[in-house]
C-alpha positions as a printed NumPy array, in Angstrom:
array([[ -68.994,   45.501, -189.836],
       [ -67.676,   48.086, -192.556],
       [ -64.073,   49.16 , -192.747],
       [ -64.644,   52.128, -190.72 ],
       [ -66.484,   50.214, -187.876],
       [ -63.441,   47.59 , -188.033],
       [ -60.904,   50.488, -187.599],
       [ -62.811,   52.004, -184.856],
       [ -62.995,   48.965, -182.797],
       [ -59.268,   47.994, -183.326],
       [ -58.752,   51.7  , -181.925],
       [ -60.761,   50.864, -178.852],
       [ -59.102,   47.746, -178.234],
       [ -55.6  ,   49.139, -178.466],
       [ -56.709,   51.689, -175.719],
       [ -58.053,   48.998, -173.672],
       [ -54.812,   46.772, -174.385],
       [ -52.58 ,   49.732, -173.147],
       [ -54.69 ,   50.346, -170.131],
       [ -54.544,   46.741, -169.154],
       [ -50.646,   46.372, -169.751],
       [ -50.279,   49.323, -167.313],
       [ -52.608,   47.974, -164.827],
       [ -50.533,   44.36 , -165.144],
       [ -47.301,   46.422, -164.779],
       [ -48.439,   47.885, -161.233],
       [ -49.985,   44.734, -160.098],
       [ -46.534,   42.639, -160.682],
       [ -44.815,   45.522, -158.785],
       [ -46.96 ,   44.548, -155.88 ],
       [ -47.203,   40.859, -156.465],
       [ -50.914,   41.179, -157.245],
       [ -53.117,   38.193, -158.978],
       [ -52.243,   38.658, -162.496],
       [ -54.17 ,   35.711, -164.301],
       [ -57.47 ,   37.79 , -164.943],
       [ -55.58 ,   40.576, -166.568],
       [ -53.632,   38.301, -168.616],
       [ -56.885,   36.554, -169.62 ],
       [ -58.356,   39.717, -170.881],
       [ -55.085,   40.664, -172.581],
       [ -55.111,   37.229, -174.325],
       [ -58.602,   37.899, -175.329],
       [ -58.204,   41.53 , -176.933],
       [ -54.887,   40.111, -179.003],
       [ -57.312,   37.446, -180.255],
       [ -60.029,   39.971, -181.266],
       [ -57.468,   42.418, -182.659],
       [ -55.853,   39.559, -184.672],
       [ -59.374,   38.557, -186.087],
       [ -60.538,   42.047, -186.93 ],
       [ -57.106,   42.937, -188.732],
       [ -57.754,   39.761, -190.836],
       [ -61.245,   40.852, -191.861],
       [ -59.826,   44.349, -192.709],
       [ -57.402,   42.585, -195.127],
       [ -60.149,   40.616, -196.666],
       [ -62.378,   43.6  , -197.345]])
């Protein structure tokens, strides 16, 4: 991945993260099942961390 691709992917992940956070808040308010969303959020956080690391190394 080049720098532009990494930056684009980071932007996509940020949007997904925001959407999932909103969904999580809605589910919390109705006592819904949170673990699948929490796993997705954790996965996004890991990928963001890795992409930012790769971006700094370039």
